[in-house]
C-alpha positions as CSV (number, residue, x, y, z in Angstrom):
1,M,0.0,0.0,0.0
2,N,1.2,3.5,-0.9
3,R,1.1,5.9,2.0
4,I,0.6,9.6,1.1
5,L,1.3,12.2,3.7
6,L,-1.0,15.1,2.9
7,D,0.3,18.6,3.5
8,T,-1.7,21.1,5.5
9,N,-2.3,23.1,2.4
10,V,-3.8,20.2,0.5
11,I,-6.5,19.7,3.2
12,L,-7.1,23.5,3.3
13,D,-7.5,23.5,-0.5
14,L,-10.2,20.9,-0.1
15,I,-12.0,22.4,2.9
16,L,-11.9,26.0,1.6
17,A,-12.3,25.0,-2.1
18,R,-9.2,27.1,-2.8
19,E,-8.3,27.6,-6.4
20,P,-6.4,26.7,-8.5
21,F,-5.8,23.5,-6.5
22,Y,-9.4,22.5,-5.5
23,E,-10.2,20.2,-8.5
24,S,-6.9,18.3,-8.3
25,T,-7.4,17.9,-4.5
26,V,-10.9,16.5,-5.1
27,R,-9.4,14.0,-7.6
28,L,-6.7,13.0,-5.1
29,F,-9.3,12.4,-2.4
30,K,-11.5,10.4,-4.7
31,L,-8.5,8.2,-5.5
32,L,-7.7,7.8,-1.8
33,L,-11.3,6.8,-1.0
34,S,-11.8,4.5,-3.9
35,S,-8.5,2.6,-3.9
36,D,-7.0,0.0,-1.6
37,N,-3.6,0.9,-3.0
38,Y,-3.4,4.3,-1.3
39,K,-3.8,5.5,2.3
40,G,-3.8,9.2,3.3
41,Y,-2.1,10.5,6.4
42,I,-1.6,13.9,8.0
43,T,0.6,15.0,10.8
44,A,-1.0,15.6,14.2
45,N,0.0,19.2,14.2
46,S,-1.7,19.7,10.9
47,I,-5.1,19.3,12.5
48,T,-4.7,22.3,14.8
49,D,-3.2,24.4,11.9
50,I,-6.0,23.5,9.6
51,F,-8.6,24.3,12.2
52,Y,-7.0,27.7,13.0
53,I,-6.7,28.7,9.4
54,A,-10.1,27.4,8.2
55,K,-12.1,28.9,11.0
56,K,-11.1,32.4,9.7
57,S,-13.3,31.6,6.6
58,I,-15.8,29.1,7.8
59,H,-17.7,28.9,11.1
60,Y,-15.6,26.9,13.6
61,E,-18.4,24.3,14.2
62,K,-18.5,23.5,10.5
63,V,-14.7,23.2,10.4
64,R,-14.8,20.9,13.4
65,L,-17.4,18.6,11.7
66,M,-15.3,18.6,8.5
67,L,-12.2,17.5,10.4
68,I,-14.2,14.8,12.3
69,E,-15.4,13.5,8.9
70,L,-11.9,13.7,7.4
71,L,-10.5,11.6,10.2
72,K,-12.8,8.7,9.2
73,Y,-10.7,8.4,6.0
74,I,-7.1,9.3,6.9
75,E,-4.7,8.4,9.6
76,I,-2.6,10.6,11.9
77,V,1.2,10.6,12.0
78,N,2.4,11.5,15.5
79,V,4.9,14.2,15.8
80,C,7.5,13.9,18.6
81,K,10.5,15.9,19.9
82,T,12.9,14.0,17.7
83,D,10.9,14.8,14.6
84,I,10.9,18.5,15.5
85,K,14.6,18.5,16.2
86,K,15.3,16.8,12.8
87,A,13.2,19.4,11.1
88,L,14.9,22.3,12.9
89,L,18.3,20.9,12.0
90,S,17.4,20.3,8.3
91,D,18.4,22.6,5.4
92,Y,14.7,23.4,4.7
93,P,14.0,27.1,5.2
94,D,10.3,26.4,6.1
95,L,9.8,24.5,9.4
96,E,6.3,23.2,8.5
97,D,7.6,21.8,5.2
98,A,10.7,20.3,6.9
99,L,8.5,18.7,9.6
100,Q,6.2,17.2,6.9
101,I,9.2,15.7,5.1
102,V,10.7,14.3,8.4
103,C,7.3,12.7,9.2
104,A,6.9,11.3,5.7
105,E,10.2,9.7,5.9
106,K,9.4,8.3,9.4
107,N,6.1,6.9,8.1
108,K,7.6,5.7,4.8
109,S,5.1,7.9,3.0
110,I,5.1,9.8,-0.3
111,C,5.0,13.4,0.7
112,N,2.9,15.7,-1.5
113,N,4.2,18.8,0.2
114,Y,4.1,22.0,-1.7
115,S,4.2,25.7,-0.8
116,G,0.7,26.7,-1.8
């Protein structure tokens, strides 16, 4: 099974219907939901980041319900002190991106990280 670590921005593209990435994000999620060959993951810290950002555009109760629904279909990758230290010591200038990559490597996932 292919594990795909979903970047915070990918989830935000879906929840907030952000263009120009919304349609491709919908296709990605349809693939994840319809195939036994792929499993979606997000990092634990992404949940709070997604909630914080999305509630600026959508009522917090709707965001909460969307995240509850999302968690029925994707798994959580825990983030620990070692992961954060590795990200901080990496050459990546963006800490969130670095942490996503560290967690993808830990989880043996494909990381679809992008700066969106």
